[in-house]
N, C-alpha and C positions, 0 to 999 in steps of 0.2 A: 363565194363569185370572184369575178375573175375581171381586173381592171374595165377590158374590152366588153364582160357583155356591161357592166354597169354604164357604160359611157353611150349601150346600145340601145340601154334600156333610157338614158337621162333625155337621149334624139326621139326617141320616139311619142315623149310625156307631153300632154300639154304646154304651151308656153307658159304661163303664168304657175302651173302645179311644175313647170324646171324650173323656173326662178324661186320659187318655194323651196323645192329642192338643193340645189346649190345653195341659197341663202342661208339655210341651215348648216351646211357642209363648213359654211367660210366661218361661222361662228363657231361650229366643235372644234374645228383648224387651229384658233386665233388661241396664240403663248399668252397677250396680251390681254391679263384681266380688266385692266381699263376698257378698254377697245369691249374687250366680249361684255363686260356692262353693257357700255354706250348701243352695242349692238339691240341685246338682250331689256332693257327698256325699250327700245323703237318696238321691237313685236314686228307686227306682220307691214307695221310702216318702212320698214327699212328695205331699199329697194338697190338689188346685186350693186349697180353706177356708185351709189354714193357710200356702196361700203368699200369697195376699190378706190372711191379720191377717199378715203377715210385712214385704209388704206397707208395705203403710199404716203398719204400726208406724214403719219405714225412715224414709220419708214422715214423717213428725210428726216424729222425734227428726229429721230436717235441719232443719225448719223451725223447730228453735226456738234454735240459734244464732244462726242467722239474726235472729231477733225484740228477742233479746236484743242481738247487735252495733247494733241498729239502734235500740235506744231511748237516750235520751238521760237522763243523770241529770237532774232537777232542781235547776238552783241558785238562789240569793235577794240578790240584791248590795241592801244598803241602801243604800250610794253609790258614786259614781263619783269617781274622785279625775284633777284636768286638772292637767296640769304649763305 
C-alpha cells in the first residue's frame, strides 16, 4: 500500500476511528520506551492532542541537558605563566 493510498483511506475514515488509527501509529512509532509505556498504559483514554503535547514536552526535556552539557563556562585569565 502506498503512502498516498494510506492517506486517502485515513481521510475517508470516521473521525473517531481515524483518531484511533493515528494514536496507534504514534504509539507504534515511538522510540522512547518510557513514553511508549505511558501511552500504552493510558490505552483508549489517550487523545491525539495529549500524545502530541507529551511528545513535545519529552523532546524539549531531552534537548536541555545536551545544551547544558555543551555550554562551556567562561573563564577569564589575567596572565599566563611560562616556565
